[in-house]
DSSP file (Angstrom, degrees, kcal/mol; ACC not computed):
  #  RESIDUE AA STRUCTURE BP1 BP2  ACC     N-H-->O    O-->H-N    N-H-->O    O-->H-N    TCO  KAPPA ALPHA  PHI   PSI    X-CA   Y-CA   Z-CA
    1    1 A X     >        0   0    0      0, 0.0     4,-2.7     0, 0.0     5,-0.1   0.000 360.0 360.0 360.0 -40.2  -76.8 -198.2   17.4
    2    2 A X  H  >  +     0   0    0      2,-0.2     4,-2.7     1,-0.2     5,-0.1   0.882 360.0  52.6 -67.0 -36.1  -76.1 -196.9   13.9
    3    3 A X  H  > S+     0   0    0      2,-0.2     4,-3.1     1,-0.2     5,-0.2   0.948 109.4  51.8 -62.0 -47.4  -79.8 -195.8   13.5
    4    4 A X  H  > S+     0   0    0      2,-0.2     4,-2.4     1,-0.2     5,-0.2   0.970 110.2  48.3 -47.2 -57.5  -79.3 -193.8   16.8
    5    5 A X  H  X S+     0   0    0     -4,-2.7     4,-3.6     1,-0.2     3,-0.4   0.959 110.4  50.7 -52.3 -57.5  -76.2 -192.1   15.5
    6    6 A X  H  X S+     0   0    0     -4,-2.7     4,-3.0     1,-0.2    -1,-0.2   0.860 110.5  48.9 -42.2 -48.6  -77.9 -191.3   12.4
    7    7 A X  H  X S+     0   0    0     -4,-3.1     4,-2.4     2,-0.2    -1,-0.2   0.878 113.1  48.6 -65.7 -34.3  -80.9 -189.7   14.2
    8    8 A X  H  X S+     0   0    0     -4,-2.4     4,-2.8    -3,-0.4    -2,-0.2   0.967 111.4  47.5 -68.2 -53.3  -78.7 -187.7   16.4
    9    9 A X  H  X S+     0   0    0     -4,-3.6     4,-2.5    -5,-0.2    -2,-0.2   0.946 112.8  49.1 -56.3 -45.9  -76.6 -186.5   13.6
   10   10 A X  H  X S+     0   0    0     -4,-3.0     4,-3.4    -5,-0.3     5,-0.3   0.956 111.1  52.4 -56.8 -47.4  -79.8 -185.5   11.5
   11   11 A X  H  X S+     0   0    0     -4,-2.4     4,-1.9     1,-0.2    -1,-0.2   0.904 109.3  49.4 -52.4 -44.0  -81.1 -183.7   14.7
   12   12 A X  H  <>S+     0   0    0     -4,-2.8     5,-1.2     1,-0.2     4,-0.5   0.929 113.3  45.2 -58.6 -46.9  -77.9 -181.8   15.0
   13   13 A X  H  <5S+     0   0    0     -4,-2.5     3,-0.5    -5,-0.2    -2,-0.2   0.867 117.8  40.1 -69.6 -39.4  -77.9 -180.7   11.6
   14   14 A X  H  <5S+     0   0    0     -4,-3.4    -1,-0.2     1,-0.2    -2,-0.2   0.661 106.0  67.3 -86.8 -10.9  -81.5 -179.7   11.3
   15   15 A X  T  <5S-     0   0    0     -4,-1.9    -1,-0.2    -5,-0.3    -2,-0.2   0.581 101.1-128.4 -82.3  -8.7  -81.5 -178.1   14.9
   16   16 A X  T   5 +     0   0    0     -3,-0.5    -3,-0.1    -4,-0.5    -2,-0.1   0.955  41.4 170.0  66.5  52.9  -79.2 -175.4   13.8
   17   17 A X      < +     0   0    0     -5,-1.2     2,-0.1     2,-0.1    -4,-0.1   0.821  53.4  81.4 -67.7 -30.2  -76.8 -175.9   16.6
   18   18 A X  S    S-     0   0    0     -6,-0.2     2,-0.2    -5,-0.1     5,-0.1  -0.458  84.5-120.7 -75.3 146.7  -74.3 -173.6   15.0
   19   19 A X    >   -     0   0    0     -2,-0.1     3,-2.5     1,-0.1     4,-0.2  -0.497  34.4 -98.4 -86.7 166.5  -74.7 -169.8   15.4
   20   20 A X  G >  S+     0   0    0      1,-0.3     3,-1.7     2,-0.2    -1,-0.1   0.837 122.7  56.6 -52.8 -41.7  -75.1 -167.7   12.3
   21   21 A X  G 3  S+     0   0    0      1,-0.3    60,-0.8    59,-0.1    -1,-0.3   0.685 107.2  50.2 -69.8 -14.8  -71.5 -166.6   12.2
   22   22 A X  G <  S+     0   0    0     -3,-2.5    -1,-0.3    58,-0.2    -2,-0.2   0.247  80.5 126.9-102.0  13.9  -70.4 -170.3   12.1
   23   23 A X    <   -     0   0    0     -3,-1.7     2,-0.4    -4,-0.2    58,-0.0  -0.503  46.4-150.9 -75.8 144.3  -72.7 -171.3    9.2
   24   24 A X        -     0   0    0     -2,-0.2     2,-0.4    56,-0.1    55,-0.2  -0.855   5.0-159.3-111.9 141.2  -71.1 -173.0    6.3
   25   25 A X  E     -A   78   0A   0     53,-3.4    53,-2.6    -2,-0.4     2,-0.4  -0.983   5.1-158.3-123.8 141.2  -72.3 -172.8    2.8
   26   26 A X  E     -A   77   0A   0     -2,-0.4     2,-0.4    51,-0.2    51,-0.2  -0.955   7.9-172.1-123.4 133.4  -71.4 -175.4    0.2
   27   27 A X  E     +A   76   0A   0     49,-2.4    49,-3.0    -2,-0.4     2,-0.3  -0.982  15.3 156.9-132.5 136.3  -71.5 -174.8   -3.5
   28   28 A X    >   -     0   0    0     -2,-0.4     3,-1.7    47,-0.2    47,-0.1  -0.865  40.9-118.7-159.0 113.7  -71.1 -177.2   -6.4
   29   29 A X  T 3  S+     0   0    0     -2,-0.3     3,-0.1     1,-0.2    -2,-0.0  -0.264  95.3  17.2 -60.2 138.9  -72.5 -176.5   -9.8
   30   30 A X  T 3  S+     0   0    0      1,-0.3     2,-0.4    -2,-0.0    -1,-0.2   0.497  93.7 121.3  86.6  -1.4  -75.0 -179.1  -11.1
   31   31 A X    <   -     0   0    0     -3,-1.7    -1,-0.3     4,-0.0    -3,-0.2  -0.839  59.0-127.2-104.2 134.8  -75.7 -180.7   -7.7
   32   32 A X     >  -     0   0    0     -2,-0.4     4,-2.7     1,-0.1     5,-0.2  -0.373  21.7-115.8 -71.5 153.8  -79.2 -180.8   -6.3
   33   33 A X  H  > S+     0   0    0      2,-0.2     4,-2.4     1,-0.2     5,-0.1   0.892 118.9  54.7 -48.1 -46.3  -80.0 -179.5   -2.7
   34   34 A X  H  > S+     0   0    0      1,-0.2     4,-2.3     2,-0.2    -1,-0.2   0.931 109.3  45.6 -58.7 -51.0  -80.9 -183.1   -1.9
   35   35 A X  H  > S+     0   0    0      2,-0.2     4,-2.4     1,-0.2    -2,-0.2   0.919 111.2  51.4 -61.0 -45.1  -77.6 -184.4   -3.0
   36   36 A X  H  X S+     0   0    0     -4,-2.7     4,-2.5     1,-0.2    -1,-0.2   0.891 109.8  51.4 -57.2 -41.8  -75.6 -181.7   -1.3
   37   37 A X  H  X S+     0   0    0     -4,-2.4     4,-2.8     2,-0.2    -1,-0.2   0.927 108.7  50.5 -55.1 -49.9  -77.5 -182.5    1.9
   38   38 A X  H  X S+     0   0    0     -4,-2.3     4,-2.2     1,-0.2    -2,-0.2   0.897 112.1  48.5 -48.6 -55.4  -76.6 -186.2    1.4
   39   39 A X  H  X S+     0   0    0     -4,-2.4     4,-2.5     2,-0.2    -1,-0.2   0.883 109.7  50.0 -52.1 -50.6  -73.0 -185.3    1.0
   40   40 A X  H  X S+     0   0    0     -4,-2.5     4,-2.5     1,-0.2    -2,-0.2   0.932 111.3  49.9 -59.4 -49.5  -72.9 -183.0    4.0
   41   41 A X  H  X S+     0   0    0     -4,-2.8     4,-2.0     1,-0.2    -2,-0.2   0.894 109.9  50.6 -60.8 -36.9  -74.5 -185.8    6.2
   42   42 A X  H  X S+     0   0    0     -4,-2.2     4,-2.1     2,-0.2    -1,-0.2   0.918 112.9  45.9 -66.9 -41.2  -72.0 -188.3    5.0
   43   43 A X  H  X S+     0   0    0     -4,-2.5     4,-2.0     1,-0.2    -2,-0.2   0.849 112.0  51.6 -69.6 -31.8  -69.0 -185.9    5.8
   44   44 A X  H  X S+     0   0    0     -4,-2.5     4,-1.8     2,-0.2    -1,-0.2   0.867 108.6  50.0 -75.3 -34.0  -70.5 -185.1    9.2
   45   45 A X  H  X S+     0   0    0     -4,-2.0     4,-2.9    -5,-0.2    -2,-0.2   0.952 111.5  51.1 -66.9 -43.8  -70.9 -188.9   10.0
   46   46 A X  H  X S+     0   0    0     -4,-2.1     4,-2.1     1,-0.2    -2,-0.2   0.901 107.7  51.5 -58.5 -46.7  -67.2 -189.2    8.9
   47   47 A X  H  X S+     0   0    0     -4,-2.0     4,-0.6     1,-0.2    15,-0.4   0.856 108.7  51.7 -63.0 -37.6  -66.3 -186.3   11.3
   48   48 A X  H >< S+     0   0    0     -4,-1.8     3,-1.0     1,-0.2     4,-0.3   0.939 108.1  51.9 -65.8 -45.1  -68.0 -188.0   14.1
   49   49 A X  H >< S+     0   0    0     -4,-2.9     3,-1.5     1,-0.3    -2,-0.2   0.885 106.3  54.0 -54.1 -39.5  -66.1 -191.2   13.4
   50   50 A X  H 3< S+     0   0    0     -4,-2.1    -1,-0.3     1,-0.3    -2,-0.2   0.668  97.7  63.8 -76.9 -10.3  -62.8 -189.5   13.5
   51   51 A X  T XX S-     0   0    0     -3,-1.0     3,-0.6    -4,-0.6     4,-0.6   0.527  91.5-161.5 -89.0  -5.4  -63.5 -188.0   16.8
   52   52 A X  H X>  -     0   0    0     -3,-1.5     4,-1.0    -4,-0.3     3,-0.6  -0.174  54.6 -14.1  70.6-148.9  -63.5 -191.5   18.4
   53   53 A X  H 3> S+     0   0    0      1,-0.2     4,-1.7     2,-0.2    -1,-0.2   0.796 129.4  62.9 -62.3 -32.4  -65.1 -192.2   21.8
   54   54 A X  H <> S+     0   0    0     -3,-0.6     4,-3.1     1,-0.2     6,-0.3   0.859  99.8  54.8 -67.8 -33.2  -65.3 -188.6   22.9
   55   55 A X  H <X S+     0   0    0     -3,-0.6     4,-1.8    -4,-0.6     5,-0.2   0.854 105.3  51.7 -69.1 -29.7  -67.7 -187.9   20.0
   56   56 A X  H  < S+     0   0    0     -4,-1.0    -1,-0.2     2,-0.2    -2,-0.2   0.905 115.4  43.3 -65.8 -41.5  -70.0 -190.7   21.1
   57   57 A X  H  < S+     0   0    0     -4,-1.7    -2,-0.2     1,-0.2    -1,-0.2   0.895 133.2  16.6 -74.3 -41.0  -70.1 -189.2   24.6
   58   58 A X  H  < S-     0   0    0     -4,-3.1    -3,-0.2    -5,-0.1    -2,-0.2   0.340  94.2-119.1-114.1   8.8  -70.4 -185.5   23.6
   59   59 A X     <  +     0   0    0     -4,-1.8     2,-0.3    -5,-0.2    -4,-0.2   0.901  45.9 179.5  52.2  43.4  -71.5 -185.4   20.0
   60   60 A X        -     0   0    0     -6,-0.3     2,-0.5    -5,-0.2    -1,-0.2  -0.598  11.7-162.2 -77.0 127.9  -68.4 -183.6   19.1
   61   61 A X        -     0   0    0     -2,-0.3     2,-1.1   -11,-0.1     3,-0.1  -0.973  15.5-140.2-118.7 117.5  -68.2 -182.8   15.3
   62   62 A X    >>  -     0   0    0     -2,-0.5     4,-1.8   -15,-0.4     3,-0.6  -0.672  17.4-168.0 -68.0  98.6  -64.8 -181.9   13.8
   63   63 A X  H 3> S+     0   0    0     -2,-1.1     4,-3.2     1,-0.3     5,-0.3   0.903  82.0  60.1 -64.7 -39.5  -66.0 -179.1   11.5
   64   64 A X  H 3> S+     0   0    0      1,-0.2     4,-2.0     2,-0.2    -1,-0.3   0.854 104.4  48.4 -62.6 -26.4  -62.6 -179.1    9.7
   65   65 A X  H <> S+     0   0    0     -3,-0.6     4,-3.5     2,-0.2     5,-0.2   0.916 109.6  52.1 -67.7 -45.7  -63.0 -182.6    8.8
   66   66 A X  H  X S+     0   0    0     -4,-1.8     4,-2.7     1,-0.2    -2,-0.2   0.940 112.8  45.5 -53.2 -48.1  -66.5 -181.9    7.4
   67   67 A X  H  X S+     0   0    0     -4,-3.2     4,-2.8     2,-0.2     5,-0.2   0.914 113.5  49.5 -66.7 -39.0  -65.1 -178.9    5.3
   68   68 A X  H  X S+     0   0    0     -4,-2.0     4,-2.1    -5,-0.3    -1,-0.2   0.941 112.1  48.3 -63.6 -41.0  -62.1 -181.1    4.0
   69   69 A X  H  X S+     0   0    0     -4,-3.5     4,-1.2     2,-0.2    -2,-0.2   0.938 112.7  48.3 -66.1 -43.6  -64.5 -183.9    3.1
   70   70 A X  H  <>S+     0   0    0     -4,-2.7     5,-2.5    -5,-0.2     3,-0.2   0.900 110.7  50.2 -62.5 -38.0  -66.8 -181.5    1.3
   71   71 A X  H ><5S+     0   0    0     -4,-2.8     3,-2.1     1,-0.2    -1,-0.2   0.902 106.5  56.3 -64.0 -39.1  -63.9 -179.9   -0.6
   72   72 A X  H 3<5S+     0   0    0     -4,-2.1    -1,-0.2     1,-0.3    -2,-0.2   0.754 104.2  55.7 -58.8 -27.0  -62.8 -183.5   -1.6
   73   73 A X  T 3<5S-     0   0    0     -4,-1.2    -1,-0.3    -3,-0.2    -2,-0.2   0.369 127.7-101.5 -87.8   1.2  -66.2 -183.9   -3.0
   74   74 A X  T < 5S+     0   0    0     -3,-2.1     2,-0.2     1,-0.3    -3,-0.2   0.612  72.8 142.4  86.5  15.4  -65.7 -180.9   -5.2
   75   75 A X      < -     0   0    0     -5,-2.5     2,-0.5    -8,-0.1    -1,-0.3  -0.620  49.5-131.9 -88.9 152.1  -67.6 -178.3   -3.3
   76   76 A X  E     -A   27   0A   0    -49,-3.0   -49,-2.4    -2,-0.2     2,-0.5  -0.896  28.6-153.2 -96.8 126.7  -66.6 -174.6   -2.8
   77   77 A X  E     +A   26   0A   0     -2,-0.5     2,-0.3   -51,-0.2   -51,-0.2  -0.906  24.9 153.3-112.3 130.0  -67.0 -173.9    0.9
   78   78 A X  E     +A   25   0A   0    -53,-2.6   -53,-3.4    -2,-0.5     3,-0.1  -0.929  34.8  68.0-141.2 170.5  -67.7 -170.4    2.3
   79   79 A X        +     0   0    0      1,-0.3     2,-0.3    -2,-0.3   -56,-0.2   0.264  57.9 131.2 109.5 -11.0  -69.3 -168.6    5.2
   80   80 A X              0   0    0      1,-0.1    -1,-0.3   -55,-0.1   -58,-0.2  -0.581 360.0 360.0 -75.6 134.7  -66.8 -169.4    8.1
   81   81 A X              0   0    0    -60,-0.8    -1,-0.1    -2,-0.3   -59,-0.1   0.404 360.0 360.0-111.0 360.0  -65.8 -166.4   10.0
């Protein structure tokens, strides 16, 4: 089940489900692109977990939770309109 969730989260992230106006950019000096993507994936998983059963049924991601998580990890978040 966990592997299926990871696969779905990855597909959502790579699939570009958000429109261009909803794109978020994360910046943190000294962090590689690979590490930033790993942090974003972890924050996205946390956002799915906080959405409860509804998330499992509809794959709802609480973007505010992702943003708060990335900020807590030291990233500067920009790009939201």
